[in-house]
C-alpha positions as CSV (number, residue, x, y, z in Angstrom):
1,M,3.7,-3.0,29.8
2,S,7.1,-3.8,30.1
3,T,8.6,-4.1,27.2
4,G,11.5,-6.2,28.5
5,T,14.9,-6.1,29.9
6,T,17.5,-4.7,28.7
7,L,21.4,-5.5,29.7
8,L,24.5,-3.2,29.0
9,L,26.6,-6.1,29.5
10,A,30.0,-5.1,30.3
11,R,33.2,-7.5,30.7
12,H,35.3,-6.9,33.5
13,G,38.3,-4.1,33.2
14,Q,42.5,-5.2,32.3
15,T,44.3,-7.2,34.7
16,I,48.0,-8.4,34.8
17,W,47.3,-12.1,34.3
18,H,44.6,-10.6,30.6
19,A,47.8,-7.4,29.7
20,E,49.0,-10.6,29.1
21,N,46.8,-12.7,27.3
22,R,46.4,-15.0,30.0
23,Y,43.3,-17.1,31.7
24,A,42.0,-16.0,34.2
25,G,39.6,-18.1,34.8
26,I,37.9,-18.6,38.7
27,S,41.7,-16.7,39.6
28,D,41.0,-13.7,41.6
29,I,43.4,-11.7,39.8
30,G,43.3,-8.0,40.5
31,L,42.8,-4.9,38.0
32,T,46.1,-3.4,37.0
33,D,46.0,0.3,36.5
34,E,44.9,0.6,33.1
35,G,42.1,-1.9,34.3
36,R,41.6,0.6,37.3
37,A,41.0,3.9,34.8
38,Q,38.9,1.4,32.2
39,A,36.9,1.0,35.5
40,E,36.5,4.9,36.1
41,A,35.2,5.5,33.0
42,L,32.2,3.2,32.7
43,G,31.6,5.2,36.1
44,R,31.3,8.3,34.1
45,W,29.7,6.8,30.8
46,A,27.1,5.0,33.5
47,A,27.0,8.9,35.6
48,E,25.4,9.9,31.8
49,H,23.4,7.0,31.1
50,R,21.6,6.3,34.0
51,P,21.4,1.9,34.0
52,D,18.9,1.3,36.6
53,A,20.9,-1.6,38.7
54,I,24.0,-3.1,38.6
55,W,25.0,-6.8,39.2
56,T,28.2,-8.2,38.5
57,S,29.6,-11.2,39.0
58,D,31.7,-12.8,42.8
59,L,35.0,-12.7,41.3
60,S,37.3,-9.0,42.6
61,R,38.2,-8.1,39.0
62,A,34.1,-7.9,38.2
63,I,33.5,-6.3,41.7
64,A,36.2,-3.5,40.6
65,T,35.4,-2.6,37.4
66,A,31.1,-1.3,38.8
67,E,32.6,0.4,41.4
68,P,32.6,3.5,40.2
69,A,29.4,3.1,38.2
70,C,28.1,2.5,41.7
71,Q,29.3,4.9,43.6
72,A,28.2,7.5,40.3
73,L,24.8,6.2,40.5
74,G,24.6,5.5,44.6
75,L,23.2,2.1,44.0
76,T,24.2,-1.2,45.7
77,P,25.1,-3.6,43.3
78,H,23.8,-6.7,43.2
79,R,25.9,-9.9,42.7
80,D,25.2,-13.5,41.0
81,P,27.9,-16.3,41.1
82,G,26.2,-17.0,38.1
83,L,28.4,-14.3,36.5
84,R,31.6,-15.5,36.9
85,E,33.8,-16.6,34.2
86,C,34.3,-20.4,33.6
87,D,37.2,-22.9,35.2
88,F,39.8,-23.2,32.7
89,G,41.5,-26.1,34.3
90,V,45.6,-26.9,33.5
91,V,45.0,-23.6,31.3
92,E,44.1,-20.7,34.4
93,G,47.2,-18.6,34.4
94,R,48.9,-19.9,31.5
95,T,48.3,-18.5,28.0
96,L,47.1,-20.7,24.7
97,A,50.6,-21.1,23.2
98,E,52.2,-22.7,26.5
99,F,49.7,-25.2,26.1
100,A,49.4,-25.0,22.7
101,A,53.8,-26.2,24.0
102,E,53.0,-28.7,25.5
103,V,50.4,-30.0,23.9
104,P,50.1,-29.2,20.9
105,D,47.0,-31.9,19.5
106,A,45.2,-31.0,22.0
107,A,45.3,-26.7,22.0
108,E,45.3,-28.1,17.8
109,A,41.8,-29.3,18.9
110,F,40.2,-26.8,21.9
111,R,41.0,-24.6,17.9
112,A,38.8,-25.9,15.9
113,D,36.5,-26.8,18.6
114,P,36.3,-25.7,22.2
115,V,33.2,-26.4,23.2
116,T,33.7,-29.9,22.2
117,Y,37.3,-30.0,23.4
118,P,38.5,-27.9,26.1
119,F,41.3,-27.2,27.8
120,P,41.9,-30.7,30.5
121,G,40.1,-30.4,33.7
122,A,38.1,-27.2,32.0
123,E,34.2,-26.3,32.8
124,D,32.4,-28.2,30.6
125,P,31.3,-25.1,27.8
126,K,27.6,-26.0,27.8
127,A,27.3,-26.1,31.3
128,A,28.7,-22.8,31.8
129,A,26.4,-21.1,29.2
130,D,23.6,-22.7,30.9
131,R,24.3,-20.9,34.0
132,G,25.2,-17.9,32.7
133,T,21.3,-18.1,31.0
134,E,20.1,-18.5,33.7
135,A,22.1,-15.2,35.7
136,L,21.2,-13.6,32.7
137,R,17.2,-14.5,32.9
138,R,16.9,-14.4,36.4
139,I,18.5,-10.9,36.1
140,A,16.1,-9.8,33.6
141,A,13.1,-11.4,35.2
142,A,14.2,-9.2,38.6
143,H,14.3,-6.0,36.5
144,P,11.3,-5.3,33.5
145,G,11.2,-2.8,31.6
146,E,14.4,-1.4,33.1
147,R,18.2,-1.1,31.6
148,V,20.8,-3.1,33.7
149,L,24.7,-2.6,33.3
150,V,26.1,-6.0,34.5
151,V,29.6,-6.8,34.4
152,A,31.1,-10.3,33.6
153,H,33.1,-12.0,31.8
154,N,35.1,-12.7,28.0
155,T,34.4,-16.9,27.4
156,L,30.8,-17.0,29.5
157,L,29.8,-13.9,27.8
158,R,30.4,-14.7,24.5
159,L,28.5,-18.1,25.6
160,V,25.8,-17.0,26.8
161,L,25.5,-14.9,23.4
162,C,25.7,-17.9,21.1
163,R,23.1,-19.3,23.5
164,L,20.7,-16.9,23.6
165,L,21.3,-15.6,19.6
166,S,20.9,-19.2,18.3
167,I,24.6,-19.7,17.8
168,P,26.4,-23.3,17.8
169,A,28.4,-22.6,20.5
170,R,31.8,-24.4,19.2
171,E,31.9,-21.3,17.2
172,Y,32.1,-18.9,20.0
173,R,35.7,-17.7,19.4
174,R,34.9,-17.3,16.0
175,V,31.9,-15.3,15.6
176,F,33.0,-13.3,18.9
177,P,36.3,-12.5,19.4
178,R,36.9,-11.1,22.1
179,L,34.9,-8.6,24.4
180,R,36.9,-5.4,25.1
181,N,37.7,-4.5,28.3
182,A,34.3,-2.6,29.6
183,A,32.7,-1.8,26.3
184,I,29.0,-1.9,26.5
185,S,27.5,-4.7,24.7
186,E,24.0,-4.2,25.3
187,L,21.1,-6.7,25.0
188,R,17.1,-6.6,24.9
189,L,15.8,-10.0,26.3
190,D,11.7,-10.1,26.0
191,E,9.1,-11.5,28.2
192,K,9.7,-15.1,26.7
193,G,12.9,-15.5,26.4
194,S,14.1,-13.7,23.5
195,A,17.3,-11.9,22.5
196,A,18.0,-8.9,19.7
197,L,21.6,-7.9,20.6
198,L,21.4,-4.0,20.3
199,S,25.5,-3.0,19.7
200,L,28.6,-5.2,20.5
201,N,32.1,-4.2,22.4
202,V,30.9,-0.7,22.1
203,P,33.5,1.7,23.8
204,C,32.2,4.0,27.1
205,E,34.7,6.9,26.2
206,P,35.5,7.8,22.5
207,D,39.2,6.3,21.8
208,R,41.9,9.7,22.5
209,S,44.6,7.9,20.9
């Protein structure tokens, strides 16, 4: 009898824009050398922990991050566009500080409530939470009783975690300041759709610095 599905959520590896704290969103930005090293670490983690399946968003940074894990396990990844990052509108490729220098009132409103006051031209965060939650529920339904590695994106996953854990969406930046690149957050979804967060931001490998 299935006891639900364990989703092993991982943010993609570092990109050039993320290294500079720029919003990438739907822009298809490649991994840095550090990002590729993070992907390799995730692959080693997968070889040890052996998830049953791998899903990614359809953006190249998520696909590339999952590739070493797919190779280690001999799995073909599934791709779901519902897992792609939010569109950040006019802030794509820019930092929040740059936006604040240009439109300080809008930046302050975003900081206070990023769901009610998203960036101009951005995807509605509630709609992003809907599609991301639906994607995770589809994945869980396809893999009852299994453990699934899901490689996706920082803001989308934080919005989805808020939705599934009954946390007000406007609090996503405060409650989940960031998901670390290629770290694992373990989420259990049961057959009735209830969610439990079992771990958050667990590194694939110990910090040797």
